[in-house]
SEGU-684052 format. One record per residue (C-alpha): residue in three letters; x, y, z. Coordinates in steps of 0.1 Angstrom, whole numbers, padded with zeros to 4 digits, always signed. Layout:
! SEGU-684052
ALAXYZ/...
! end
This chain:
! SEGU-684052
MET-0190-0042+0010/ARG-0191-0070-0017/ALA-0188-0058-0053/VAL-0183-0073-0088/ARG-0151-0058-0103/VAL-0134-0060-0136/HIS-0096-0063-0131/GLU-0085-0070-0166/TYR-0104-0073-0199/HIS-0112-0107-0215/SER-0112-0123-0180/ASP-0140-0130-0156/PRO-0147-0103-0130/THR-0141-0111-0093/ILE-0162-0105-0063/ASP-0142-0084-0039/ASP-0145-0067-0005/ILE-0141-0030-0010/PRO-0150+0002+0010/GLU-0185+0015+0007/PRO-0189+0047-0014/THR-0191+0080+0003/LEU-0208+0113-0005/GLN-0186+0136-0026/GLY-0208+0165-0034/PRO-0240+0183-0022/LEU-0262+0166-0048/ASP-0248+0131-0043/VAL-0270+0102-0032/ILE-0258+0068-0018/VAL-0282+0040-0027/LYS-0285+0006-0010/VAL-0288-0016-0040/GLY-0319-0038-0041/GLY-0314-0051-0076/ALA-0288-0047-0104/GLY-0296-0058-0139/VAL-0271-0079-0159/CYS-0269-0065-0193/ARG-0252-0077-0226/THR-0233-0044-0224/ASP-0216-0059-0193/LEU-0203-0086-0215/HIS-0190-0060-0240/ILE-0174-0041-0211/ILE-0156-0073-0199/ASN-0143-0078-0234/GLY-0129-0043-0234/ASP-0152-0030-0261/TRP-0159+0002-0241/ALA-0124+0008-0229/GLU-0114+0033-0254/ALA-0147+0052-0253/MET-0150+0054-0215/ASN-0114+0049-0204/PRO-0121+0036-0168/GLU-0093+0028-0144/LEU-0091-0008-0135/PRO-0103-0024-0113/TYR-0138-0010-0111/VAL-0173-0021-0103/ILE-0197-0029-0132/GLY-0235-0026-0132/HIS-0255+0002-0148/GLU-0292-0010-0142/ASN-0299-0002-0106/ALA-0327+0003-0081/GLY-0328+0003-0044/TRP-0333+0025-0013/VAL-0318+0059-0005/GLU-0291+0054+0022/ALA-0276+0089+0024/ILE-0280+0123+0007/GLY-0259+0153+0002/GLU-0269+0187+0017/GLY-0283+0200-0015/VAL-0307+0170-0023/SER-0344+0179-0020/ASN-0362+0154-0044/VAL-0355+0122-0024/ALA-0350+0114+0013/VAL-0333+0086+0032/GLY-0354+0055+0030/ASP-0371+0063-0004/THR-0374+0036-0030/VAL-0358+0047-0062/ILE-0348+0036-0097/LEU-0317+0053-0111/HIS-0312+0068-0145/PRO-0279+0051-0156/GLN-0262+0084-0166/PRO-0263+0112-0139/SER-0263+0145-0158/CYS-0254+0181-0149/GLY-0286+0198-0157/LEU-0268+0229-0170/CYS-0254+0222-0204/LEU-0274+0228-0236/ALA-0282+0190-0240/CYS-0296+0188-0205/ARG-0315+0221-0210/ALA-0331+0204-0241/GLY-0340+0173-0221/ARG-0313+0151-0238/ASP-0298+0137-0206/MET-0279+0110-0225/GLN-0259+0137-0244/CYS-0249+0156-0212/GLU-0215+0172-0217/ASN-0206+0166-0180/ALA-0222+0132-0173/PHE-0207+0102-0157/PHE-0219+0066-0162/PRO-0215+0043-0131/GLY-0205+0009-0143/LEU-0191+0021-0176/SER-0170+0052-0171/ASN-0145+0057-0143/ASN-0172+0054-0117/ASP-0182+0023-0098/GLY-0215+0007-0108/GLY-0242-0011-0090/MET-0232-0048-0089/ALA-0225-0041-0052/GLU-0242-0035-0020/TYR-0241+0003-0023/LEU-0238+0028-0052/ARG-0230+0065-0054/THR-0252+0085-0079/THR-0268+0120-0079/ALA-0301+0135-0071/ARG-0307+0141-0109/ALA-0306+0103-0115/CYS-0332+0093-0089/VAL-0368+0085-0099/LYS-0388+0080-0067/LEU-0410+0049-0067/ASP-0440+0036-0048/PRO-0425+0024-0015/ASN-0441-0010-0020/THR-0420-0016-0052/ASN-0394-0043-0050/PRO-0363-0028-0066/ALA-0353-0062-0080/ASP-0385-0063-0100/VAL-0378-0031-0119/ALA-0340-0026-0118/ALA-0334-0035-0155/LEU-0359-0009-0166/ALA-0331+0016-0157/ASP-0312+0008-0189/ALA-0328-0020-0209/GLY-0362-0005-0202/ILE-0355+0031-0211/THR-0334+0021-0240/ALA-0363+0002-0255/TYR-0389+0027-0245/HIS-0368+0056-0258/ALA-0367+0041-0293/VAL-0404+0033-0293/ARG-0412+0068-0279/LYS-0393+0084-0308/ALA-0412+0062-0333/VAL-0447+0070-0320/PRO-0456+0095-0348/HIS-0449+0068-0374/LEU-0469+0040-0357/TYR-0505+0051-0361/PRO-0533+0024-0366/GLY-0528+0005-0398/THR-0490+0005-0397/THR-0468-0024-0389/ALA-0437-0025-0366/VAL-0412-0053-0365/VAL-0393-0061-0333/GLN-0361-0081-0341/GLY-0349-0098-0310/ALA-0373-0105-0281/GLY-0348-0108-0253/GLY-0340-0084-0224/LEU-0346-0052-0244/GLY-0369-0066-0270/HIS-0395-0079-0246/ILE-0398-0044-0231/GLY-0401-0029-0265/ILE-0429-0052-0274/GLN-0449-0042-0243/SER-0441-0005-0249/LEU-0454-0007-0284/ALA-0486-0024-0273/ALA-0491+0002-0245/ILE-0486+0035-0264/THR-0492+0028-0301/GLY-0519+0014-0323/THR-0495-0005-0347/ARG-0495-0042-0356/ILE-0465-0059-0339/ILE-0445-0086-0357/VAL-0417-0102-0336/VAL-0387-0120-0351/ASP-0364-0142-0330/LYS-0346-0174-0334/ASN-0356-0188-0300/PRO-0391-0204-0298/ASP-0394-0197-0261/ALA-0388-0160-0268/LEU-0415-0160-0294/ASP-0439-0177-0270/LEU-0433-0150-0245/ALA-0437-0123-0272/LYS-0472-0137-0280/GLN-0481-0134-0243/ILE-0470-0098-0240/GLY-0484-0081-0271/ALA-0471-0096-0304/ASP-0497-0099-0331/GLU-0475-0122-0353/THR-0443-0140-0346/VAL-0416-0152-0371/GLU-0388-0176-0363/ALA-0354-0163-0375/ASP-0345-0194-0395/GLY-0331-0179-0426/THR-0365-0173-0443/HIS-0376-0146-0418/VAL-0371-0117-0441/GLU-0393-0132-0467/ALA-0419-0142-0440/VAL-0421-0105-0429/LEU-0424-0093-0464/ASP-0453-0118-0469/LEU-0470-0105-0438/THR-0467-0069-0451/ASN-0479-0074-0487/GLY-0443-0074-0499/LYS-0434-0039-0488/GLY-0419-0043-0453/ALA-0428-0026-0421/GLU-0431+0011-0415/VAL-0407+0008-0385/VAL-0382-0020-0376/PHE-0367-0020-0342/ASP-0334-0040-0343/PHE-0325-0052-0308/VAL-0298-0075-0323/ALA-0278-0055-0349/GLU-0250-0081-0353/GLN-0242-0112-0373/GLY-0261-0099-0402/ALA-0293-0090-0384/GLU-0287-0053-0390/LEU-0289-0060-0428/ASP-0320-0082-0423/ALA-0337-0052-0405/TRP-0329-0030-0435/LYS-0345-0055-0459/MET-0376-0057-0437/THR-0380-0019-0437/ALA-0406-0004-0461/PRO-0398+0025-0485/ALA-0399+0057-0465/GLY-0397+0036-0433/TYR-0375+0038-0403/GLN-0349+0013-0390/TYR-0341+0020-0353/VAL-0308+0004-0343/ILE-0307-0004-0306/GLY-0284-0035-0305/TYR-0248-0032-0316/GLY-0218-0053-0325/GLY-0224-0056-0363/GLU-0217-0032-0392/PHE-0243-0016-0413/ARG-0237-0013-0451/ALA-0262-0004-0478/PRO-0259+0011-0513/THR-0265+0048-0513/LEU-0290+0043-0541/ASP-0312+0023-0517/PHE-0313+0054-0494/VAL-0322+0077-0522/ALA-0347+0055-0541/GLY-0363+0040-0510/GLU-0361+0072-0488/LYS-0354+0049-0458/ASN-0342+0062-0425/VAL-0317+0046-0401/ILE-0317+0060-0366/GLY-0294+0052-0337/ASN-0305+0049-0301/ILE-0287+0052-0268/VAL-0302+0048-0233/GLY-0330+0073-0229/THR-0339+0105-0210/TYR-0349+0110-0174/ASN-0384+0117-0187/ASP-0384+0084-0206/LEU-0376+0066-0174/ALA-0403+0085-0155/GLU-0429+0077-0182/LEU-0418+0040-0183/MET-0422+0037-0145/VAL-0458+0050-0148/LEU-0465+0021-0173/ALA-0447-0004-0151/GLN-0465+0006-0120/ALA-0498+0003-0139/GLY-0489-0032-0149/LYS-0486-0024-0186/VAL-0449-0032-0188/THR-0435-0060-0167/LEU-0400-0074-0166/HIS-0395-0111-0170/THR-0365-0118-0148/LYS-0343-0145-0133/GLN-0327-0135-0100/TYR-0292-0144-0088/PRO-0275-0136-0055/LEU-0246-0112-0058/ASP-0221-0139-0051/ALA-0235-0158-0082/ALA-0227-0129-0105/LEU-0204-0150-0127/ASP-0232-0176-0131/ALA-0255-0148-0143/LEU-0229-0134-0168/HIS-0222-0169-0181/ASP-0259-0177-0185/LEU-0265-0145-0203/ASP-0236-0151-0227/ALA-0248-0186-0234/GLY-0284-0175-0241/ARG-0299-0192-0211/VAL-0316-0162-0197/ARG-0352-0154-0208/GLY-0359-0117-0202/ARG-0334-0102-0177/ALA-0309-0115-0151/ILE-0310-0096-0119/LEU-0284-0096-0091/VAL-0298-0092-0056/PRO-0272-0083-0029/
! end
């Protein structure tokens, strides 16, 4: 099969011909990939940023936002059948450790992460995963239309879902960064909360899209955006700020836009957060990290997606144009999400 593989860090991946994956255990599932999202994390992977944390053997196939059709199942699989349309939780979990028992799939002690850990991902024609990762979809669903919800989607939804108790009517939420994750966060906020939504982004096209999908106010990140948000919130800031950027100083802007006793949810990464401890004490602000999301988050998000309340804005590329997709993403030429279609 054709697959996009990283051979060495700081160099472009190559598109190789490699053997198709095979079943290795009774709960394994082989999926024929119908769509694979291209994520900014893939750029970080190529740069070696995840090498120490995940320690994969090179070369390996990247791609952790995947949907498609079940091609083969292990003898113990009962929740999906060959031919089913599925979207895949990016981190197959064991179901037995304490984190899994508590529903915190993303902290599973025995998980693997296709496309990040030492397991081939979905920028290929076929992918091996497990039954616990499969969310069954309406058979009429086009996997390429929903693939990026498997990571970008649940990551954004997971943060919003955690913040729901703080986003009752009369509150304000700021979404910083309206790109691949942010535009899903905006729609999730509009779908499940009663908060007022302010979106901050440096790209006018992204702000135009934000207005179409649920933003009440938009602010261009032109250096005066913190003051603009404070003006829109009577000088106090927002009860919740979702930072989908979190680099190049944006993480500190998010802190300044957060109201006393408010919550800053950090979803993007790459920067460094620093604040005087007195600000934490006097302001009683909360900074909360977010990684991926749970299986239930993905299942809930797919209900919203199939009801038309959350839609992905995508640009599709054939698998052989994977380098074009990665370069376009890196250069900021992708509005919404780039999707590879084998």
